[in-house]
NUDO-367430 format. One line per 2 residues: their letters; for each residue x, y negated, z of N, C-alpha, C, O. Coordinates in pm, whole numbers. Each point is the difference from the previous one (the first is absolute). Last residue first. Example, Ala and Ser with C-alpha at 12.3 -4.5 7.8 and 13.67 -1.06 7.14 Angstrom:
sa = 1285:225:708:82:-119:6:-77:-109:73:51:-111:17; -22:683:-24:-89:-119:0:90:-120:0:104:2:66
// end
This chain:
xx = 5018:-7391:2480:-112:49:78:31:135:66:-85:55:70; 425:-473:-211:-40:136:-32:-113:44:90:7:-15:122
xx = 134:-505:-312:31:104:97:-50:134:-45:-65:13:-104; -153:-514:-18:133:59:-8:18:109:108:-63:-5:105
xx = -416:-107:-317:86:-55:103:134:71:-9:4:121:-23; -320:-163:-419:33:73:121:76:-87:100:67:-97:-36
xx = -445:84:-427:130:-37:54:21:78:130:-89:72:45; -275:-172:-510:47:87:107:137:-48:47:78:-54:-79
xx = -546:-131:-215:139:-21:43:30:105:106:-82:23:89; -315:-68:-513:48:34:134:146:-39:17:78:0:-95
xx = -573:-20:-230:137:-52:16:44:24:142:-73:-29:95; -348:148:-487:61:30:129:144:-50:0:76:25:-94
xx = -540:-164:-202:146:19:6:41:31:143:-34:-75:92; -441:101:-442:65:-31:128:150:20:-14:47:73:-87
xx = -546:-118:-234:144:22:13:52:-45:137:-40:-105:51; -455:297:-197:65:-120:54:150:25:15:39:87:78
xx = -534:89:-308:140:44:9:83:-123:32:13:-91:-82; -559:240:158:97:-102:-37:140:59:15:28:69:98
xx = -437:271:-193:65:-82:102:85:-110:-62:45:10:-114; -406:-49:-95:44:56:127:59:139:-25:-54:75:-82
xx = -94:-573:-200:42:141:3:40:41:141:64:-76:73; -190:-383:-203:-108:93:35:43:146:13:-67:77:69
xx = 248:-584:-78:75:125:16:-97:113:36:9:59:107; -165:-508:-198:129:-2:-69:75:133:5:81:29:-88
xx = -531:-108:286:2:-72:-127:131:17:-78:-2:11:-122; -69:189:557:-104:49:-90:13:-64:-137:-17:67:-102
xx = 301:-221:445:35:135:-42:-101:56:-99:39:62:-99; -125:-485:293:117:-6:-89:35:139:-52:27:17:-119
xx = -360:-53:450:-48:-46:-131:114:-3:-102:-18:41:-114; 129:63:558:-86:105:-55:-47:-37:-140:4:83:-91
xx = 230:-407:334:88:103:-52:-80:115:-60:38:54:-104; -276:-397:317:62:-50:-124:91:105:-62:2:18:-121
xx = -185:81:537:-105:3:-101:53:-51:-134:-33:55:-105; 317:-79:477:-20:139:-41:-107:12:-107:13:80:-92
xx = 73:-504:298:109:43:-89:-28:139:-57:14:23:-120; -302:-173:450:-25:-72:-126:108:35:-103:-30:20:-117
xx = 84:155:547:-117:62:-65:-32:-68:-132:-34:67:-97; 373:-249:370:46:123:-66:-117:69:-71:19:58:-107
xx = -118:-431:369:74:-42:-119:46:122:-78:-8:3:-122; -194:72:533:-101:-46:-96:65:-47:-128:-56:18:-109
xx = 330:124:475:-64:110:-72:-106:-48:-99:-20:64:-103; 456:-367:230:-123:46:63:-71:105:-85:12:0:-123
xx = 522:-38:72:-119:-78:-32:-121:51:80:-2:117:39; 456:82:-27:19:-144:19:-123:-86:-28:3:-120:26
xx = 49:614:-60:101:-31:100:15:-149:27:68:-39:94; -364:220:-433:-51:25:134:102:-35:109:-39:-36:112
xx = 207:-114:-552:-146:8:16:-37:30:146:5:-92:82; 453:64:-276:-70:-121:-43:-148:-1:28:-66:-102:-22
xx = 370:478:116:31:-117:84:-84:-122:-36:-34:-79:88; -179:561:-198:130:-63:-22:15:-127:83:-96:-47:61
xx = -291:365:-130:88:30:111:139:-61:-15:93:41:69; -431:-78:-410:-54:-62:122:95:18:117:11:-89:86
xx = 91:310:-490:25:-144:-8:-51:-71:125:67:-88:52; -148:551:-98:145:-24:12:29:-148:0:85:-45:77
xx = -528:174:-158:38:21:139:147:-25:22:39:-62:100; -201:40:-539:-55:-110:78:38:15:148:34:-99:65
xx = 82:451:-348:82:-118:-28:-51:-120:79:79:-75:56; -328:472:-30:127:14:71:91:-120:-25:69:-45:91
xx = -483:70:-322:-23:-18:144:130:5:78:20:-78:92; -10:168:-557:-29:-142:26:-15:-24:150:53:-97:53
xx = 253:502:-154:-136:-33:-41:-20:-150:22:80:-63:69; 413:255:-152:-98:-52:95:-138:0:-66:-13:-40:-116
xx = 576:228:58:-138:-5:-49:-95:-44:112:13:45:114; 543:-127:-250:-95:54:97:-141:-19:-54:-30:-100:-66
xx = 586:116:-123:-137:-47:-13:-88:71:102:18:119:28; 525:-238:-15:-99:108:0:-139:-60:-9:-34:-90:78
xx = 623:-17:-91:-138:-42:-24:-92:121:-3:37:108:-47; 455:-213:316:-64:68:-113:-143:-50:-9:-59:-44:98
xx = 586:-39:176:-138:-37:-34:-50:91:-111:77:58:-76; 354:-166:480:-53:76:-113:-144:-43:-25:-66:-52:90
xx = 572:-80:201:-139:-26:-37:-42:97:-111:83:46:-78; 315:-100:512:-38:41:-134:-145:-40:-25:-78:-15:93
xx = 526:-41:288:-127:-50:-51:-21:47:-144:87:-16:-85; 254:85:475:-43:99:-100:-136:-38:-59:-89:84:-13
xx = 165:-319:479:90:39:-108:-65:99:-97:-114:41:18; 23:-468:387:-38:132:-47:74:32:-130:29:-90:-79
xx = -22:-328:352:112:92:-2:-38:143:-35:76:93:27; -336:-523:-9:-6:84:119:115:101:6:18:68:101
xx = -77:-357:-476:31:-82:116:-1:80:129:71:-33:95; -199:248:-499:141:-34:0:40:-81:121:105:25:60
xx = -560:75:-128:75:121:34:150:-28:7:69:49:90; -364:-395:-227:-26:35:140:86:118:43:56:0:109
xx = -52:-132:-563:79:-89:85:-20:35:147:96:-3:78; -352:222:-413:137:50:8:87:-86:92:89:51:67
xx = -548:-149:-203:16:77:123:143:48:20:40:29:113; -192:-261:-509:30:-89:111:19:77:131:65:-51:92
xx = -206:251:-517:145:-5:26:36:-91:117:110:13:55; -544:230:-254:23:-89:115:150:-8:33:41:39:109
xx = -466:120:-503:141:5:38:27:-104:108:-53:-111:-5; -365:173:-246:22:119:80:144:19:43:36:107:51
xx = -252:-480:-295:64:102:-83:20:131:74:45:98:-58; -428:-537:107:121:68:43:52:101:-101:-72:43:-90
xx = -327:-372:127:103:-10:-102:128:74:32:104:-30:-58; -418:-143:467:-27:52:-133:121:-10:-92:99:-65:32
xx = -168:-93:439:67:127:-21:-24:60:-138:43:112:-26; -205:-521:295:117:-22:-87:70:130:-40:114:-3:-47
xx = -596:-263:268:64:128:-24:112:-16:-103:-24:-55:-108; -294:-286:257:129:3:69:75:131:-21:113:16:46
xx = -558:-112:-214:95:-87:-70:137:-2:67:97:-47:-60; -526:375:23:100:-29:103:113:-79:-65:98:56:-49
xx = -469:59:-213:-65:5:131:95:-30:115:-44:-40:108; 188:52:-569:-119:-86:0:-63:-9:139:-54:-104:37
xx = 417:401:-116:45:-138:10:-117:-98:-2:9:-107:61; -95:566:-134:40:-23:139:41:-146:20:-37:-62:99
xx = -51:197:-537:-123:-15:78:31:-22:148:-66:-80:66; 421:171:-358:-54:-132:-30:-128:-26:79:-25:-112:44
xx = 217:539:-15:79:-100:72:-49:-141:-27:-3:-83:91; -195:440:-328:-36:4:141:76:-105:79:-58:-68:84
xx = 161:128:-540:-133:-59:14:-42:-5:147:-61:-98:44; 468:315:-147:10:-143:-28:-135:-68:21:-6:-106:62
xx = 11:570:-27:69:-62:112:11:-150:-20:-28:-78:91; -151:352:-433:-95:-22:108:66:-65:121:-66:-73:75
xx = 283:-26:-559:-45:119:72:-88:-35:120:-17:-117:33; 248:-186:-368:-128:56:-37:-49:117:82:-109:51:-25
xx = 617:-165:58:-91:-80:-81:-127:75:-39:5:104:-65; 217:45:518:53:-9:-136:-101:-74:-86:-119:-3:33
xx = 241:132:518:-79:-83:-91:70:-12:-134:111:-52:-9; -83:447:402:75:-86:-91:-95:-80:-89:-74:58:-79
xx = 95:206:606:-66:-10:-130:75:-101:-86:66:-90:53; 200:353:338:-84:-116:-33:-69:16:-134:55:58:-94
xx = 245:162:516:-69:61:-114:-108:-98:-40:-109:-2:58; 598:24:269:-123:-66:-46:-56:78:-119:75:55:-81
xx = 316:6:523:-66:41:-125:-125:-82:-25:-74:-34:92; 566:137:219:-105:-101:-21:-63:32:-135:71:17:-99
xx = 257:260:473:-59:-6:-134:-113:-101:1:-96:13:75; 563:167:235:-116:-88:-13:-47:3:-144:80:-8:-93
xx = 253:340:450:-38:-62:-126:-124:-89:15:-83:19:88; 546:200:219:-144:0:-25:-38:-89:-116:77:-88:-39
xx = 366:153:249:-29:73:-123:-148:6:-34:-37:53:-104; 125:-148:599:106:-16:-99:-25:90:-122:-26:120:14
xx = -414:-247:231:122:70:41:109:-33:-102:-31:-39:-112; -378:-308:184:51:116:-73:120:63:69:84:-70:58
xx = -314:-340:87:-80:119:26:57:126:-62:-29:111:45; 224:-551:-111:6:36:141:-69:133:28:47:79:83
xx = -73:-263:-517:136:45:27:14:45:145:64:101:28; -471:-297:-155:16:132:-59:139:57:29:13:117:36
xx = -95:-557:92:-70:93:88:9:142:-55:17:95:76; 157:-440:-339:84:20:118:-65:97:98:69:81:61
xx = -319:-206:-437:115:82:-41:93:27:117:49:112:16; -415:-404:48:-45:139:-13:116:91:-39:9:113:49
xx = 66:-579:-30:-15:57:133:-43:147:-6:47:82:80; -14:-317:-486:133:4:61:-7:64:139:85:82:35
xx = -492:-157:-279:83:108:-52:136:12:66:48:111:24; -531:-256:134:123:-80:-7:107:102:-37:50:73:85
xx = -530:68:-250:91:-8:113:94:-120:-14:12:-58:-108; -337:209:-222:-72:-60:114:88:-13:123:-43:-56:101
xx = 189:264:-512:-21:-143:-25:-74:-68:113:3:-123:9; 74:600:-19:119:-77:39:-20:-149:-19:57:-80:75
xx = -374:464:-178:-14:-88:116:116:-93:27:-15:-96:77; -89:521:-358:-94:-106:-40:-13:-108:108:-109:-54:21
xx = 370:447:159:-76:10:-123:-96:-115:-19:-90:-21:81; 541:214:195:-81:-123:1:-72:-4:-134:59:-39:-101
xx = 256:403:448:-66:-35:-125:-79:-128:19:-45:-31:111; 486:323:131:-107:-101:12:-57:-23:-138:74:-14:-98
xx = 245:423:382:-37:-81:-115:-110:-99:35:-75:20:96; 287:259:228:84:41:-114:-28:-87:-122:88:-20:-84
xx = -150:-125:619:-67:45:-122:103:37:-106:102:-67:-18; -11:-129:461:-92:110:28:-70:54:-124:-87:87:11
xx = 404:-483:134:62:122:-53:-88:123:29:50:104:44; -222:-494:245:97:-5:-107:57:136:-34:4:90:84
xx = -504:-188:123:137:29:39:92:-1:-120:-33:55:-106; -417:-359:109:36:141:2:148:18:31:80:-92:-18
xx = -339:-325:-57:1:47:138:38:147:13:-4:55:110; -39:-380:-507:-83:119:20:-13:41:145:-101:60:39
xx = 210:-478:-362:29:23:142:-87:116:46:-106:-18:61; 98:-123:-512:120:-73:37:42:26:145:115:-23:38
xx = -518:203:-235:118:63:-57:129:-66:46:103:66:13; -547:-62:297:47:-65:-122:130:64:-47:80:48:81
xx = -496:202:195:113:-91:21:34:-64:-133:-56:35:-104; -231:402:323:-40:-134:-41:113:-97:35:25:-26:118
xx = -36:579:-235:44:-105:91:-48:-134:-55:16:-28:-119; -98:613:59:-14:-138:-45:36:-99:111:-29:22:118
xx = 106:526:-305:0:-88:117:-7:-145:-50:79:-39:-86; -273:494:-163:98:-109:-6:-9:-77:130:-111:-28:48
xx = -98:510:-294:36:-72:122:113:-100:-26:109:37:-44; -539:232:-234:141:-39:-8:33:-90:120:-72:-96:27
xx = -364:290:-211:74:90:88:150:-27:-1:80:92:12; -457:-330:-238:89:86:-79:77:99:85:71:86:-53
xx = -372:-403:248:-78:68:-103:85:100:-77:-47:106:-39; 256:-386:355:-83:101:67:-82:79:-102:-15:122:13
xx = 270:-485:-169:86:110:41:-79:112:67:27:118:-23; -250:-516:-91:31:78:-118:90:119:33:-17:108:-56
xx = -88:-409:403:-122:66:-46:29:90:-120:-45:114:-5; 392:-387:170:-28:111:92:-123:78:-46:-1:123:4
xx = 108:-511:-243:103:102:-22:-24:122:90:12:114:-44; -285:-494:102:-34:73:-123:100:111:-28:-38:109:-45
xx = 131:-387:406:-121:77:30:-44:79:-122:-40:116:13; 391:-418:-65:44:121:69:-119:86:37:9:123:-5
xx = -96:-542:-186:58:92:-98:45:129:65:-20:108:-56; -141:-445:340:-108:48:-87:52:98:-104:-63:103:-25
xx = 363:-329:317:-71:108:68:-109:58:-90:-26:120:3; 483:-381:-161:-146:-5:1:-60:122:68:17:112:-46
xx = 458:-192:-46:-44:-105:92:-151:-4:16:-50:-68:89; 370:515:-192:-70:-109:-66:-43:-102:104:-22:34:116
xx = 302:481:-208:-3:-127:72:-74:-105:-82:25:-15:-120; 66:594:181:-49:-110:-82:-14:-126:83:-56:4:110
xx = 348:490:-108:-61:-105:81:-42:-111:-93:80:-48:-80; 49:607:6:-16:-140:-41:-65:-83:110:-94:42:67
xx = 367:440:-252:-67:-48:120:-5:-152:-13:104:-63:-18; -78:429:-408:62:-99:87:-82:-18:128:-119:31:5
xx = 16:256:-403:76:58:110:70:-98:92:74:42:88; -389:-107:-470:129:47:-52:93:44:113:119:22:-23
xx = -547:-206:111:-26:115:-86:129:60:-55:5:118:-34; 23:-516:279:-30:113:89:-27:125:-83:45:109:35
xx = 11:-509:-269:127:49:52:-20:117:97:81:92:2; -461:-312:-173:68:70:-109:134:58:47:37:110:-39
xx = -285:-384:334:-57:134:-12:67:80:-111:19:121:13; 117:-572:43:33:79:118:-52:143:-12:73:95:26
xx = -189:-414:-354:137:44:-15:40:90:117:68:101:-19; -501:-290:36:15:87:-118:141:55:-12:19:121:-19
xx = -252:-424:370:79:120:20:21:90:-120:39:116:17; -256:-570:63:-89:114:27:73:134:-4:-64:105:0
xx = 371:-506:84:-135:-21:-49:-92:113:40:-13:32:118; 513:-124:-54:-62:125:-42:-142:-16:-52:-48:85:-74
xx = 476:-356:206:-115:-50:-73:-86:114:-50:-44:0:-115; 481:210:230:-34:-138:33:-119:-47:-83:-18:44:-114
xx = 210:447:279:-64:-65:-114:-47:-138:43:-100:-14:71; 486:405:91:-86:-110:42:-56:-67:-125:75:-42:-88
xx = 136:565:198:-12:-119:-85:-95:-100:65:-104:36:54; 419:446:6:-88:-88:77:-2:-135:-70:103:-66:-11
xx = 0:588:-193:45:-137:27:-106:-77:80:-120:17:-21; 61:441:-143:74:-13:124:47:-140:31:39:-27:114
xx = -135:156:-623:-55:68:118:91:-14:121:122:16:-10; -74:-404:-348:14:145:-1:-61:62:126:-14:-68:102
xx = 90:-408:-293:-134:57:10:1:151:-2:-92:62:-54; 523:-244:-150:-91:-81:81:-140:62:1:-46:52:-102
xx = 466:41:-165:11:52:135:-91:-71:98:30:-4:120; -9:-61:-603:95:-83:75:21:52:142:67:-66:80
xx = -377:273:-368:127:9:-73:109:-82:67:119:29:-15; -562:-55:176:63:126:39:134:19:-70:93:56:58
xx = -362:-427:-176:57:-15:134:76:127:40:112:-7:51; -353:20:-450:123:-79:-14:66:-22:135:123:5:11
xx = -535:211:-13:100:87:-62:132:-74:-19:107:57:19; -477:-295:135:52:87:106:105:95:-56:97:34:69
xx = -319:-311:-380:77:-82:95:64:87:106:119:-14:29; -420:205:-341:133:-20:-55:88:-86:90:122:14:0
xx = -591:68:88:90:106:44:143:-22:-49:96:36:68; -407:-471:-4:0:123:-79:103:101:49:99:-37:63
xx = -343:-313:275:100:-5:-105:2:134:-76:-33:104:56; -423:-271:193:141:2:34:90:-8:-122:-40:-45:-107
xx = -468:-181:148:64:130:9:147:-12:34:52:-110:22; -518:-185:50:142:-17:-30:72:132:24:17:44:114
xx = -495:-100:-35:31:-28:-140:149:-14:-32:37:5:-117; -251:98:563:-77:72:-102:59:-14:-139:-1:95:-78
xx = 187:-322:463:10:145:18:-67:75:-114:50:104:-43; -87:-571:50:139:38:-24:14:152:9:63:63:-85
xx = -472:-254:206:16:4:-145:142:43:-38:19:74:-97; -104:-132:553:-80:111:-50:13:13:-152:15:111:-52
xx = 216:-475:270:49:131:40:-79:115:-62:59:94:-53; -31:-607:27:-34:87:-113:28:145:32:16:82:-92
xx = 80:-431:398:-135:-36:-43:-47:89:-115:-120:9:-26; 565:23:192:-94:61:91:-144:-29:-37:-89:81:27
xx = 470:-278:-242:-55:121:-63:-93:76:95:-75:88:-44; 228:-607:-9:-20:96:108:-66:124:-60:-121:3:-21
xx = 371:-515:-118:-42:133:-46:-7:94:119:96:14:76; -117:-587:-192:46:110:86:-59:133:-46:-117:8:-36
xx = 173:-375:-343:-82:22:119:62:109:87:68:90:-50; 253:-381:-264:-97:107:-13:-77:16:131:55:-22:108
// end
């Protein structure tokens, strides 16, 4: 697959890629995670959606990302919303942060871009005894004949090296990383939720994905976008588009008492 740099899509990412549904945070809270007063590190924070959501719920949050461009967007959005997050430019596998300094770690829509085995060990190092890790994905679902399936086929026409289509929104392969790192009390949960998009918002969401602005020249993406606009008008004219998504999460803890 082509090298992926979400920094190239930072502005579109900030505008069109939303956060996780409220039900995810409610499920975390049921596990004693993401509670008021907890100090949380958000790995692969991107434009800071998950980080800001945790601050709204009373957490103190540090956001970490390897992309300065994404962090710049996260800071801009935080300033607009009046939400304070401390941001660090570093890699998840080697954060440079002090060990045993976080009650929890989150990784939203990003674990697949890490060396998972090394990232899991780094999470264990950073967590206090009894501290928690939550890995979460919220993915569109390609189903026979739906707009996601048609969109993914179009992405493949323009980016022949893109291999992320056809997903189920489930990532059981991540479980091995956690087990090898010695993290415990591993649980998973999932639920499906439909999301609504205008044609313009769906085109923006797709442009801000790994297969397009993050890996292709902008002139190629512009040609793709025009094809997608035509496809939506001809095959999926109703607005808003109702797009099925699946949220899938893993939670686990470092051994010991917090």
